[in-house]
VEXPAFI-863840 format. One record per residue: residue number from 1; residue in three letters; x, y, z of N, C-alpha, C in turn. Coordinates in steps of 0.1 Angstrom, whole numbers, m for minus. Layout:
BEGIN
{NUM, 'ala', {X, Y, Z}, {X, Y, Z}, {X, Y, Z}}
...
END
This chain:
BEGIN
{1, 'met', {8, m12, 0}, {0, 0, 0}, {9, 12, 0}}
{2, 'lys', {19, 12, 8}, {28, 24, 9}, {35, 27, m4}}
{3, 'gly', {38, 16, m12}, {45, 18, m24}, {39, 27, m34}}
{4, 'ala', {26, 27, m36}, {19, 36, m45}, {20, 50, m40}}
{5, 'leu', {19, 52, m27}, {20, 66, m22}, {35, 71, m24}}
{6, 'glu', {44, 62, m22}, {58, 66, m24}, {61, 70, m38}}
{7, 'thr', {55, 63, m48}, {56, 66, m62}, {50, 80, m64}}
{8, 'tyr', {39, 82, m59}, {32, 95, m62}, {38, 106, m54}}
{9, 'phe', {41, 104, m42}, {47, 115, m34}, {62, 112, m30}}
{10, 'ser', {70, 110, m41}, {84, 106, m39}, {92, 116, m31}}
{11, 'glu', {88, 128, m30}, {95, 138, m22}, {92, 139, m7}}
{12, 'ile', {82, 131, m3}, {77, 131, 11}, {85, 122, 19}}
{13, 'pro', {90, 127, 31}, {98, 118, 40}, {90, 105, 44}}
{14, 'glu', {97, 95, 46}, {92, 82, 50}, {82, 83, 62}}
{15, 'ala', {86, 90, 72}, {78, 92, 84}, {64, 97, 80}}
{16, 'asp', {63, 107, 71}, {51, 113, 67}, {42, 103, 59}}
{17, 'leu', {49, 95, 51}, {41, 85, 44}, {35, 75, 54}}
{18, 'glu', {43, 71, 64}, {37, 61, 74}, {25, 67, 81}}
{19, 'val', {26, 80, 84}, {14, 87, 91}, {2, 87, 81}}
{20, 'met', {5, 90, 69}, {m5, 90, 59}, {m12, 76, 57}}
{21, 'val', {m4, 66, 56}, {m9, 52, 54}, {m17, 48, 66}}
{22, 'ser', {m13, 52, 78}, {m21, 48, 90}, {m34, 56, 91}}
{23, 'ser', {m35, 66, 83}, {m47, 75, 84}, {m58, 72, 73}}
{24, 'val', {m56, 61, 66}, {m64, 59, 54}, {m72, 46, 56}}
{25, 'glu', {m82, 44, 48}, {m90, 32, 47}, {m89, 26, 33}}
{26, 'leu', {m85, 13, 33}, {m84, 6, 20}, {m97, 2, 15}}
{27, 'arg', {m101, 6, 3}, {m114, 2, m3}, {m112, m4, m17}}
{28, 'thr', {m121, m13, m20}, {m121, m19, m33}, {m134, m16, m40}}
{29, 'tyr', {m133, m12, m53}, {m145, m9, m61}, {m145, m18, m73}}
{30, 'gln', {m156, m24, m76}, {m157, m32, m88}, {m159, m23, m100}}
{31, 'asp', {m159, m29, m112}, {m162, m22, m124}, {m175, m14, m123}}
{32, 'arg', {m175, m1, m126}, {m187, 8, m125}, {m190, 11, m111}}
{33, 'gly', {m182, 8, m101}, {m184, 12, m87}, {m182, 27, m86}}
{34, 'ile', {m191, 33, m78}, {m191, 47, m76}, {m183, 51, m64}}
{35, 'leu', {m173, 59, m66}, {m165, 64, m54}, {m171, 77, m49}}
{36, 'ala', {m176, 85, m57}, {m182, 98, m53}, {m192, 103, m64}}
{37, 'val', {m202, 111, m59}, {m212, 116, m68}, {m212, 131, m69}}
{38, 'gln', {m212, 136, m81}, {m213, 151, m83}, {m224, 157, m75}}
{39, 'gly', {m220, 168, m68}, {m230, 175, m60}, {m230, 172, m45}}
{40, 'glu', {m225, 160, m42}, {m225, 156, m28}, {m214, 163, m20}}
{41, 'lys', {m215, 163, m7}, {m204, 169, 1}, {m192, 161, 0}}
{42, 'gly', {m181, 167, m2}, {m168, 159, m4}, {m162, 157, 10}}
{43, 'glu', {m163, 145, 15}, {m158, 141, 28}, {m144, 134, 27}}
{44, 'glu', {m141, 129, 15}, {m129, 121, 14}, {m121, 124, 1}}
{45, 'ala', {m108, 122, 1}, {m100, 122, m11}, {m96, 107, m12}}
{46, 'phe', {m93, 103, m25}, {m89, 90, m28}, {m76, 89, m35}}
{47, 'phe', {m67, 81, m30}, {m54, 78, m36}, {m56, 64, m43}}
{48, 'ile', {m54, 64, m56}, {m57, 52, m64}, {m44, 43, m63}}
{49, 'leu', {m46, 31, m58}, {m35, 21, m57}, {m34, 14, m70}}
{50, 'asp', {m45, 9, m75}, {m45, 2, m88}, {m59, 3, m94}}
{51, 'gly', {m60, 0, m107}, {m73, 2, m114}, {m73, 15, m120}}
{52, 'glu', {m86, 20, m122}, {m88, 32, m130}, {m101, 39, m126}}
{53, 'val', {m101, 52, m125}, {m113, 59, m121}, {m116, 70, m132}}
{54, 'glu', {m128, 69, m137}, {m133, 79, m147}, {m139, 91, m140}}
{55, 'val', {m136, 103, m145}, {m141, 115, m139}, {m151, 121, m149}}
{56, 'leu', {m164, 122, m144}, {m175, 126, m153}, {m182, 138, m147}}
{57, 'val', {m186, 148, m155}, {m194, 159, m151}, {m207, 159, m159}}
{58, 'asp', {m218, 161, m151}, {m231, 162, m157}, {m235, 177, m158}}
{59, 'lys', {m238, 182, m170}, {m243, 195, m172}, {m257, 194, m179}}
{60, 'gly', {m267, 194, m170}, {m281, 192, m176}, {m281, 178, m182}}
{61, 'pro', {m286, 176, m194}, {m287, 163, m200}, {m274, 158, m205}}
{62, 'ile', {m264, 166, m205}, {m251, 162, m211}, {m241, 157, m201}}
{63, 'arg', {m235, 145, m203}, {m225, 140, m194}, {m212, 141, m202}}
{64, 'arg', {m202, 148, m195}, {m189, 150, m202}, {m178, 142, m194}}
{65, 'his', {m171, 135, m202}, {m159, 127, m197}, {m147, 137, m196}}
{66, 'leu', {m143, 139, m183}, {m131, 148, m181}, {m118, 141, m181}}
{67, 'gly', {m118, 128, m179}, {m105, 121, m179}, {m106, 108, m171}}
{68, 'leu', {m94, 101, m172}, {m92, 89, m165}, {m80, 91, m155}}
{69, 'arg', {m81, 86, m143}, {m71, 87, m133}, {m67, 72, m130}}
{70, 'gly', {m54, 70, m129}, {m49, 57, m126}, {m41, 56, m114}}
{71, 'ala', {m34, 45, m113}, {m26, 42, m101}, {m16, 53, m98}}
{72, 'gly', {m15, 57, m85}, {m6, 67, m81}, {m12, 81, m81}}
{73, 'glu', {m25, 82, m86}, {m31, 96, m87}, {m41, 97, m75}}
{74, 'ile', {m45, 110, m73}, {m54, 113, m63}, {m67, 119, m70}}
{75, 'val', {m79, 115, m64}, {m91, 121, m70}, {m100, 125, m58}}
{76, 'gly', {m109, 134, m60}, {m118, 139, m49}, {m112, 149, m40}}
{77, 'glu', {m100, 153, m42}, {m94, 162, m33}, {m99, 177, m34}}
{78, 'met', {m104, 181, m45}, {m109, 194, m47}, {m120, 197, m37}}
{79, 'ala', {m130, 188, m36}, {m141, 191, m27}, {m137, 191, m13}}
{80, 'val', {m127, 183, m9}, {m122, 182, 4}, {m115, 196, 7}}
{81, 'leu', {m106, 200, m2}, {m99, 212, 1}, {m108, 225, 1}}
{82, 'glu', {m117, 225, m8}, {m126, 237, m9}, {m138, 237, 0}}
{83, 'glu', {m141, 225, 6}, {m152, 223, 15}, {m165, 227, 7}}
{84, 'arg', {m166, 223, m5}, {m177, 226, m14}, {m182, 212, m20}}
{85, 'pro', {m194, 212, m26}, {m199, 200, m32}, {m190, 195, m43}}
{86, 'arg', {m190, 182, m45}, {m182, 177, m56}, {m186, 182, m69}}
{87, 'val', {m176, 184, m78}, {m179, 190, m91}, {m179, 178, m102}}
{88, 'ala', {m176, 166, m97}, {m176, 155, m107}, {m180, 142, m100}}
{89, 'thr', {m184, 133, m108}, {m187, 119, m103}, {m175, 111, m106}}
{90, 'leu', {m171, 102, m97}, {m159, 94, m98}, {m164, 79, m99}}
{91, 'ile', {m161, 72, m110}, {m166, 59, m112}, {m154, 50, m116}}
{92, 'ala', {m153, 38, m109}, {m142, 29, m113}, {m146, 23, m127}}
{93, 'thr', {m136, 22, m135}, {m138, 16, m149}, {m134, 1, m149}}
{94, 'arg', {m129, m4, m139}, {m125, m18, m137}, {m122, m20, m122}}
{95, 'pro', {m120, m32, m117}, {m117, m34, m103}, {m106, m24, m99}}
{96, 'thr', {m109, m16, m88}, {m100, m6, m84}, {m98, m6, m69}}
{97, 'arg', {m86, m4, m65}, {m83, m3, m50}, {m79, 12, m48}}
{98, 'val', {m84, 18, m37}, {m81, 31, m33}, {m78, 32, m18}}
{99, 'leu', {m71, 42, m15}, {m70, 46, m1}, {m78, 58, 1}}
{100, 'ala', {m88, 57, 10}, {m97, 68, 13}, {m92, 76, 25}}
{101, 'leu', {m91, 89, 24}, {m86, 97, 34}, {m96, 108, 38}}
{102, 'gly', {m102, 107, 50}, {m112, 117, 54}, {m107, 131, 54}}
{103, 'arg', {m117, 140, 53}, {m114, 155, 52}, {m106, 160, 64}}
{104, 'asp', {m110, 157, 76}, {m102, 163, 87}, {m88, 158, 87}}
{105, 'arg', {m86, 145, 85}, {m72, 139, 85}, {m64, 145, 73}}
{106, 'phe', {m70, 146, 62}, {m64, 151, 50}, {m59, 165, 52}}
{107, 'leu', {m68, 174, 57}, {m65, 188, 59}, {m54, 189, 70}}
{108, 'his', {m55, 181, 81}, {m46, 181, 92}, {m32, 177, 86}}
{109, 'leu', {m32, 166, 78}, {m19, 162, 73}, {m12, 172, 65}}
{110, 'ile', {m19, 179, 56}, {m13, 188, 47}, {m9, 201, 54}}
{111, 'ala', {m17, 204, 65}, {m13, 216, 73}, {m1, 213, 82}}
{112, 'asp', {0, 201, 87}, {11, 198, 96}, {24, 194, 88}}
{113, 'arg', {23, 190, 76}, {34, 185, 68}, {35, 193, 55}}
{114, 'pro', {43, 204, 55}, {44, 212, 44}, {48, 205, 31}}
{115, 'asp', {56, 194, 32}, {60, 187, 20}, {48, 180, 14}}
{116, 'leu', {40, 175, 22}, {28, 168, 17}, {18, 179, 11}}
{117, 'gly', {17, 190, 17}, {9, 201, 12}, {14, 206, m2}}
{118, 'met', {28, 207, m3}, {34, 211, m16}, {31, 200, m26}}
{119, 'ala', {32, 187, m22}, {30, 176, m32}, {15, 177, m37}}
{120, 'val', {6, 180, m28}, {m8, 181, m33}, {m10, 193, m42}}
{121, 'ile', {m3, 204, m38}, {m4, 216, m47}, {2, 213, m60}}
{122, 'arg', {13, 206, m61}, {19, 202, m74}, {10, 194, m82}}
{123, 'val', {3, 184, m76}, {m7, 176, m83}, {m18, 184, m88}}
{124, 'leu', {m23, 193, m80}, {m34, 202, m85}, {m30, 211, m96}}
{125, 'ser', {m17, 216, m95}, {m12, 224, m106}, {m11, 217, m119}}
{126, 'ile', {m5, 205, m118}, {m3, 196, m130}, {m17, 193, m136}}
{127, 'arg', {m26, 189, m128}, {m40, 186, m133}, {m46, 198, m139}}
{128, 'met', {m45, 210, m132}, {m51, 222, m138}, {m45, 226, m151}}
{129, 'arg', {m32, 224, m152}, {m25, 227, m165}, {m30, 217, m176}}
{130, 'lys', {m31, 204, m173}, {m36, 194, m182}, {m51, 198, m186}}
{131, 'ser', {m59, 202, m176}, {m73, 205, m179}, {m73, 218, m188}}
{132, 'leu', {m65, 227, m185}, {m64, 240, m193}, {m60, 236, m208}}
{133, 'glu', {m50, 228, m209}, {m45, 224, m222}, {m56, 217, m230}}
{134, 'gln', {m63, 208, m223}, {m74, 200, m229}, {m85, 210, m233}}
{135, 'tyr', {m88, 219, m224}, {m99, 229, m227}, {m95, 237, m239}}
{136, 'met', {m83, 242, m240}, {m78, 250, m251}, {m79, 242, m264}}
{137, 'glu', {m74, 229, m263}, {m75, 220, m275}, {m89, 218, m280}}
{138, 'asp', {m98, 216, m270}, {m112, 214, m274}, {m118, 227, m280}}
{139, 'leu', {m114, 238, m274}, {m119, 251, m279}, {m114, 254, m293}}
{140, 'leu', {m101, 252, m295}, {m95, 254, m308}, {m102, 244, m319}}
{141, 'his', {m105, 232, m314}, {m111, 223, m323}, {m125, 228, m327}}
{142, 'lys', {m133, 233, m317}, {m146, 239, m320}, {m145, 251, m328}}
{143, 'val', {m135, 259, m326}, {m133, 271, m335}, {m131, 267, m349}}
{144, 'gln', {m122, 256, m351}, {m120, 251, m365}, {m132, 246, m371}}
{145, 'cys', {m140, 239, m363}, {m153, 233, m368}, {m162, 245, m372}}
{146, 'leu', {m163, 255, m364}, {m171, 267, m367}, {m166, 274, m380}}
{147, 'glu', {m153, 275, m381}, {m148, 281, m393}, {m151, 273, m406}}
{148, 'asp', {m150, 259, m405}, {m153, 251, m416}, {m168, 252, m419}}
{149, 'leu', {m177, 252, m409}, {m191, 254, m411}, {m194, 267, m418}}
{150, 'asn', {m187, 277, m413}, {m189, 291, m419}, {m185, 291, m434}}
{151, 'lys', {m174, 284, m437}, {m170, 284, m451}, {m180, 276, m459}}
{152, 'asp', {m185, 265, m454}, {m196, 258, m461}, {m208, 267, m463}}
{153, 'leu', {m212, 274, m452}, {m224, 283, m453}, {m221, 294, m463}}
{154, 'glu', {m209, 300, m463}, {m206, 310, m473}, {m207, 305, m487}}
{155, 'gln', {m202, 293, m489}, {m203, 287, m502}, {m217, 284, m506}}
{156, 'lys', {m226, 279, m497}, {m240, 277, m500}, {m247, 290, m503}}
{157, 'val', {m244, 301, m496}, {m250, 314, m498}, {m246, 319, m512}}
{158, 'gln', {m233, 317, m516}, {m229, 321, m529}, {m236, 313, m540}}
{159, 'glu', {m237, 300, m538}, {m244, 292, m548}, {m259, 297, m549}}
{160, 'arg', {m265, 299, m538}, {m279, 303, m538}, {m280, 317, m544}}
{161, 'thr', {m271, 326, m541}, {m271, 339, m547}, {m270, 338, m562}}
{162, 'ser', {m261, 330, m567}, {m259, 328, m581}, {m272, 322, m587}}
{163, 'lys', {m278, 313, m581}, {m291, 307, m586}, {m301, 318, m586}}
{164, 'leu', {m302, 326, m576}, {m312, 337, m575}, {m309, 347, m586}}
{165, 'glu', {m297, 350, m589}, {m293, 359, m600}, {m298, 354, m613}}
{166, 'val', {m295, 341, m615}, {m300, 334, m628}, {m315, 334, m628}}
{167, 'ala', {m321, 331, m617}, {m336, 331, m617}, {m341, 345, m619}}
{168, 'asn', {m335, 355, m613}, {m340, 369, m615}, {m338, 373, m630}}
{169, 'ala', {m326, 369, m636}, {m324, 372, m650}, {m334, 366, m659}}
{170, 'ser', {m338, 353, m655}, {m348, 346, m663}, {m361, 353, m661}}
{171, 'leu', {m365, 357, m649}, {m377, 364, m647}, {m378, 377, m654}}
{172, 'ser', {m366, 384, m654}, {m366, 397, m662}, {m368, 394, m676}}
{173, 'ala', {m361, 384, m682}, {m363, 381, m696}, {m377, 377, m699}}
{174, 'leu', {m383, 369, m690}, {m397, 365, m692}, {m406, 378, m691}}
{175, 'ala', {m403, 387, m682}, {m411, 399, m680}, {m410, 407, m693}}
{176, 'ala', {m398, 408, m698}, {m395, 416, m710}, {m403, 410, m722}}
{177, 'gln', {m403, 396, m723}, {m411, 390, m733}, {m425, 392, m732}}
{178, 'asp', {m430, 391, m719}, {m444, 394, m716}, {m448, 408, m721}}
{179, 'ala', {m439, 418, m718}, {m441, 432, m721}, {m442, 433, m736}}
{180, 'lys', {m433, 426, m743}, {m433, 427, m758}, {m446, 421, m763}}
{181, 'leu', {m450, 410, m758}, {m462, 403, m762}, {m474, 412, m759}}
{182, 'ala', {m474, 418, m747}, {m485, 427, m743}, {m486, 439, m753}}
{183, 'gly', {m474, 444, m757}, {m473, 455, m766}, {m479, 451, m780}}
{184, 'arg', {m476, 439, m784}, {m481, 434, m797}, {m496, 433, m797}}
{185, 'asp', {m500, 427, m785}, {m515, 425, m784}, {m522, 439, m784}}
{186, 'arg', {m516, 449, m779}, {m522, 462, m779}, {m523, 468, m793}}
{187, 'ile', {m512, 465, m800}, {m511, 470, m814}, {m522, 463, m822}}
{188, 'val', {m523, 450, m821}, {m533, 442, m828}, {m547, 446, m825}}
{189, 'thr', {m550, 449, m813}, {m564, 452, m809}, {m567, 467, m811}}
{190, 'asp', {m558, 475, m813}, {m560, 489, m815}, {m565, 492, m829}}
END
């Protein structure tokens, strides 16, 4: 159990890791097992020992996949640190073992052990950077899609404008012919 934490928090002294390990509860989740639900109060953070956890956010009828977290990563820490409802649902994608660390113990550990606090800050910073990069990539992709759609729309507008010009020219020609014919009819009847 300690090995996964050592890998993840390699800069934390051995004594701090032992305190951390003694403060956690080992849990096992089966495939599709729910670790946490979006909107609930975040009472625990989870260190993933093995397996995989999917992070999902529901926005109305839309469910968005934010990512997968694997062995050596922490999930659920934001709600614990912010003391706010969870922003995501955490679901095991296969049999997964985690170390659950309650809010009070987690906050106490990072307050008492600056190295642990810095490791958590580093994790959050890395995750925030990845999320920002993913967000920017998604945004740029959407901008490109909109530009492509706009080009298609402009092309269709040009095609329809050309067709309207041809139709207007045809109508004008027909109107001119009608006028000629109407003029002949007037001459004949006069």
